[in-house]
N, C-alpha and C positions, 0 to 999 in steps of 0.2 A: 368301467362306471356304465351300468345300465341305465337308462332312462326311460319311463313309461308315456306312453301315449294312449289316450282314452277317445275311442270313434264309435260314431252310432251306425249302424248299418241304414241305407235307404229302403228297404224292406218293410224292415221293424225296428218304431223307434224307441220300444221297450226293452232292446236289449244293448246290453252294454258289452262291447268289447275291448278285455283290456290286454294291448299289447306291451310286452317287454321285450326292447329292444337289446340284443345281447350280442356277440359277434358268433360265428357259426362254429368256431371251436371253444374252447372252454374256456372258461375265465383263468385271471392268474393264480387264482388260488387253487383250482383243479376242480371248480364246481362244475356241472352240466346247466345248464341255461333253461330258465323254466319256460312249460309252455303256455300257450294262449291258450285262456279259458275266456266263456261267455258267460255272464250272469244276467239275473233279471230285474228291473227296477222295482219288480213288484214284492222282493225278495227284502224290505224292510230297508234296501239299498245297501243291505251289507255286503259288498265286494270285499271278500276276504282277502286276496291277493293285494287289494290297493291298501287295504288295513295294516296288512304287513309290513306294506313298503312305507307306509305312514311312521311306523316302527323303527323303520332304519331296516328291515330285513329284507330280504330276496327270497321271494315264493318258490322254493328251490324242491318241494315233495310236492307228492300227488295226494290231492285232496279225494279218497276214496271211501270216507267213512261218512255215513249220516248217521241220524238220533238213533237208530236203532242198534245198527255196529255197534257205535261208540258206548251203548248203554250194557250190551253185552259184554263188550271189552273190560269195562268199569266195573262191571257186576262178578264177573270171573277173576278178576284181578286181585276185587277184594276178598271173596273167599270167604264172606260171612257166616252162615248158618255153617257150611263146614271147617270153618275158622272155629267158631264157637264151642264145637264139641270136642276139635282137635286142642285147642289153649285152656280148656277150663281146670284142668288139673291144678295148677295155682290156686285160681283162686278158690277151687273144691278146699284147700289146705287152707287159706286164709280167708276165711269169710263163709265157708260151708254152703249148703243149698239157697239159703238168702242170699249170701254175700256175693253171688253167683247172679242172680236176678237183680236184685237192687243196684248193685255196681254195672252191669250190662246197661241198665237203663240210663244210670246218670254218665256211662260214655255213651252213650246212645246219644242222648240231647248233648251232650257237651261237642261231639262230633258232628251232628248237623250243624251246629251253630257255627263251626271252624266252617263246613264246608259253603256253609252261606257266604261265608267272608270270602274263600277262595274263587267261588262263582263270583261277587260283585265284581273281584279282579281280572279273573280270564274275562269276563266280557270287555274290560276295560284294554288288558292285552293278551289276545291269544297266542301265546309266542311257546314254543317247545321249551323255555327256558325256564317258563313258571316262576317260579317265587322269587329267582333272582332279578330275574329282569323286572318284577315287580317292586322290589327292593331298590332297583338303581333308578327308577323313577320317581319314589316317593322319599328319598331317604336326602339326610340336610347334606349340599356339594360338599361340605368338609370330610366327609367319612363318606359319601355314597361310594366311592369304591372298594373300599376296604368292608365295608358291611354285604355289599353285593361279591365279593369274593368270598366271604366267608360264607354267606347263603348258600352261593353256589356248591362250593365243596361240603356241606353237612347234607343239601339234595342230593348232589350226584354219589355223595358215601353210602347214605340211607338206602337208595333205591340197589346200589352194587351187593349189600348186605341183607336186603328184601331178598334178592337172585339166591345167594346163597343160602338162607335161613329155608323159603320153599324148596330149592333142593336137599337141604337134611331134612326136611319134615317129610318130603316124599318116599324117599328112601328109607326112612327111619320106620314109617306107616308100612311101607311094603316088605319090612321084615317081619312088622309086629304081626300083619296079617298072613305071613309064612308060617309065623311061628305058633299061631291057633289054627290055621289049617293042619298042621303035621302032628297036633299034639301036644305040642311045647318040644317035640324032638330036635329041631331044629335049633341052632346055637348061632344066632348072627356075631357076626365078627366087624371091626373097623376096617378093614379093607375092603370088604363087602359093600359096606354104608358108603363108599366113596366112589367105589364102581359102578352102585346103581347111580348116585346121584350124577356121575358123568352122564350116565347114558340118558338119562330123563333133561339136562342139560340140553346135551344133544340134538333131544326131540324139538326142545323149546328152540333152537338155534335152528334147524331144519325150517322149520314153521315162518319164522322172519325173514327168512331166508328169500320166503317165496314173495311174489308181487304184493304190494300193498292190498289191491284191489282182494284175491286171496285170503290174505287175512282178516280183512274186513268181513268177510262170508264165513270163515272159520269161527270168528267172535260170536256172529249173528247165531251160529249153530251152539254156540257155548252157553247162551243165555237160555235158549230153549231146554237144554241138557242141566242146567242150573235147578231150574224150575220144576223140570221132570223128576230129578235128582231128589228133591225135598221132599214131594210127595212119595218118593218110594222108600225113603227111610222110616220117613213122619209115620203113614201109615201102619206098617208092620209093629213100630215099637207100640202104637196105640192100642191095636188089635190085640197082639200076642204077649204083651208084658203085664206082669201082676205092677198094680199103680198102688202108692201108697196115699196118704192123707195130702191134700195141696196144701191146707194149713201148714202141716210139719214144713214142706218146702219153702213155703215163703216166711218161716220164723225160725227156721235154725240156722244158728252160725257157729263157727267152729272158729276155734283158735291153734291149728295143727301147727303154727310156725314157733310158738312156746315164747309169745309175745306176751306184755305186759299185761294186754286188756283186748277186750273183741275190738273196741273202737281201733284202736291203732292195726290189728288184725287183718280188720277188713281194709282199710286203706293200704297195707302192704298188698294184697289181693287186689287191688282195685285196676294198676295198670294191665292186668291183663286181660282184663275185658275191653279193653279199647284198641288189643289184636287181630281181632276180628271185623275190625271199621278201617283199618289203618291202607291208607295204597286208593282211594277214591282220585287223589290227583293224577293219579295215573291218566286219564281223561287228558289233563291240563298238559302235560309233555307230547301230547299226540296233536295239541291244537294246530300246528300247520298241515296236517292231514285230513282234518275235517271241514265239509261244507257248511258254511254258514256260522264260525266256530263263536261267535261272540255271542248268540243265543242258543247252539249246538253243547259247548261244554258245560256252559252255569247248569242246564235243564239236568243234564248225564248227571252233575256231581250231586245234584239235589234227589233226582229220582233213585239212583243208586244207593244213598242211605237211606232213604224210604224204605225201598224194597228191602234193601239185604238187612235192614236193621228190625225192619219187620218179619221176615222169615227165619233170622236168627235168635228173635225171642220167642217166636211161636217152637223153633227147637227146643231152646234152652228150657222150657215151660215141661215138654213134652219128654223131654231127656231126665230131668230131675225126678218128675212124677214117679217115670222108671224106674228109676234108681232103688231097686229092693235093699241092695248091700254095698253102701259106700265104703267099708270097708278092704271088701274086696277089690272095686274098682280101684281105689287108689292103690293098692298092692301090686296091682296087675301092672303098671305103669314099668314096673322093676324087669318085666319079660315081655310085655307086650308092646313096650315103649310110650303108649298112649290108654289110659283110661276107658275111651268110648267103645274102644274094640269090646271090651271085657263087658260094660254094661250092654252092647248088642248081642252077645251072646247070651247074657244072663234073661236077656228081655225074651229072645226067641226060641231061648233053648236049643238052637241046632247052631251046628259048628259050619256050617257050607252055607245058610243063610247068612249068618253074621259078619261070613267072609263076604258074601255077595252085598250088603251092603257099606260095608266098608269100602269096598273095591269101589263103589260108585262115589265115594270120598276119594279117594286114591286118583280115580278118574278126573274128577272134578279139578284137583288138585293140580294134576299134569296138565291139564286145559291153561289152569290160572296161571302157570310157569310161562307160557305165551306169551300173555299181554304183561308178564313182570319185565321181560327181556325185551320187551320191545319199549315200555317208558324207561326202562334201564341206560338202554344203547338210547336213546331219543334224547335223555336227559346230558348224557355221555357226548352225544352231536353236538347240545347247542353249546354246552361250555367250551366244548374245542371250537366253534365257529367263532367265540369271542376271544380267542387264545388264552385260556385259563388254564387249561392241562398240557403236561409237556405232551409230544409229537401231535398237535393239534392239528397239522397240515397233515399228517396221513389220518387221523380220527375223522375229520371232518369230507373227506372224499364222498363221494357218492358212487352206486353201481349206475347202468344205462337204463335200470327201472327206477332210478330216483330212490334207494335204499341207502341206509348208513349202515353196509355191510362191515366194514373197517370196525365201528363202535362194538356192532352185534357180537365182532370175535372176540374182541377186548372185552368184553362181558363175560365171554365163557372162559376166555383166561384169565379173569381173576378169580371168577367161582371156582375153577380147576386149581388156583393157588392155595386160596382160601381153605378150599376141603380140605387140603391135606394136615389144615389143623387136626383135625379128626381123629388121626393115628397118633398125632402125641397125645391130647389134650384136649377132651372132648368141655371140660369148663372154659377153657379159652374159647373156644368156639362160640359158646352160649356168650360168654361176655359181648364178641361182636356182635350176635344175633341179638342178643337185647339193649344194644346198640340203636338198631332199628327205630324204635318208640321215641331215643330223647334225641338222635339226628334229625328224624322229621317233623317234629312237633318244635326242635327249635328253629326250622326254617318257616313252619308256620306260626310261629309266635311273632317274627321277624315282621314277617307279612302284616300281620294283623295289627300289630302295633303301631308301625307307622302308617297303616290304614286309617285307625283310628284317630292318629295326630294330624293325619291331614283332613278328614272330614270334620272335625274338631275346630279347626283353623281356617276352612271353608275354602281349601285349596283347591276341589277339585269344582269340575263347571259342570252344568246342564248337557246331558246327552245331546248331541246336534247329528243329522246325518249330511251336514254340509261340509264334507271333508275340505274342503277348499278353504274355509274361512279360519281353520284351527290352526295354530301353531303348532308346529312341531316340540315344544317344548311345555305344552302347557297338559295339564292335567285333566280330563274330562271322562266324566261316567258312560260308560259302555250302556248297549240297552236292554242290560239285564241287573236289577237293582234291588234294595232291599228298600220300601218305602219308609220315608223318617216319620217319626222317631224310633222306631222299629228296629230299622238297619243300626243306628246308633249302640243302643243296647244292645242288639246283638253283637255286634264286634266287641261292647265289654266283656260278654259274657263269653268270649270266644278266647279271648287273651286272657281271663282267668282260668279258664278249661285249660289250657294249654299248658300253662304256669302252674298249675294244680296237679296235672299230668307228669309233667317233668320232673317236681321236686320228688313222687312218689316213684316214679320211673327207676331211681338209683339205688332204692331201699333192698338189702338182702331178704329172703324169703324166708329164713329160718333161724333162731337163737337158740343157744351160742353160734357165733358167724366163726367159720373155718373157713382155711383156702379153697377147700371144696364147696362151700356154702356162700360165700362172698358173692356178691354182684358186681363183679369187674368195670361193668358197662361206664361207671362214674370216672375208673383209671383212664381206661380206654376214650373216653367222650374229653376227658381235659386233654388227656394227651394229642388225640388229633386237631383241636381247638386253640392246642398252644403252638402245636407244630404249624399251623395254616397260618397265625397270627407272625409267628418267630418269618416262616418263609415270606410275608407279603410285606414285611418291615423290610427283608434285608436284599428279597429277590423281588416279587411280583409288585409292587408299587411304582417300579420303573419301566414296566408294560403293561401291566392289567389296567387299563380305564373302565373296565365296565361293557357294557351291551355295546358291540362294534355298530356304528353306523355304515352299514355297505352300501346304501344309496344316497 
């Protein structure tokens, strides 16, 4: 067991040196000892390692991310304006141009509300476990272990499925670009999709296997590319494409799914607008590698949604105003996979120009896979650290550069195995991918709901920088929070939005419903939750008690 000691240097009393005493060799659990770090009292007394130790965790990972690198990390993983053009097909079918715009605005406001709550929680406890660690802190003792276990599985599972989904999107996007470039003479096959997916994911693993400092620099570069790429796609659309009347864009609703009325069709297409804003909590799962995490993580969460939401909304407006032939764009999904490729081609009237524009989105999507793999592996590593996964002793091991390499390669292995489903049925893979929204927002709903309960019962104490005066079991606000009464109102809005989105995420897209058009995510989600409950009752409750106190 490590012990901590705080000493002040004689030469500069404004510096605090935190030394964590460990044996010269590895601990019993195979972990490498943390390094000695120096902090300044002038930084709001936010001593990262000391705060992590207060939460019962050893500081094992290198803190290489500052605000700008983690902002680039979150922006690239979110893939907002790139994602909205990629995933707008379903919203165009159920809702039409007006449904895409108004649906996205509602999702943007709702996601901003949810992320404000997550920002408050990440300021209270900035750990890689994120949602499940917060649930463990706030849930009643009678059901804390069970809710923690369920939340951990939902979060871990959702990030693994995000890793698969981004690989599938990239591989099919690449094939769609090739189809356009070859004037539709190329015919994509499923086995080619799988091989491309493996190659893309191998790239993500290679980048993640470098040092955390190199990863931070890479994400800073991606932020620049994310912003430059936005203008490189938007400007040709604005200047070269024929424009339709903006009034038609904001007022044209469609019911392509055959639903009983337009309102029902709009709500069925509503969840697709959230997909471009999913994943901002990736910054949360990198908390133990971020300097001054209690302030930087909340700020990164909020700035990410504001920046990416603005870019995505601007891209929606431009894309829809330049959408001169909606029917051709929707039909192109059968050959090009994504309508936006046809929209680009119709806008610039150049096959080469459209391929370059789509290629920019392809490159940025590949860059986002790096951040997604980093978040998925850190979430897996954190859950394994608390003995919640099979082979936890192996998954928790770090390299000499303090990287969770086993968790990274295990994520790759899961992606490879799940991608084989493509060879059998793309419908089955689609069910797994559509599960992302349900699983991730279920974990958000549990976290937001428990925080609302705690803040309404007055269980959270004011923030204090005097760490020594706080009891380990006491709930205390972090340095970042939404002031009252706005905080409570926002917390209610976040809970309502999560529940509303969950409800509509299980609906099929078309009527009549057939095995091919059925939204199988409800079955998969129910099966996973049911299995988790049964496994906890018969096995996990005997050994899983929540986050382990390592210190």
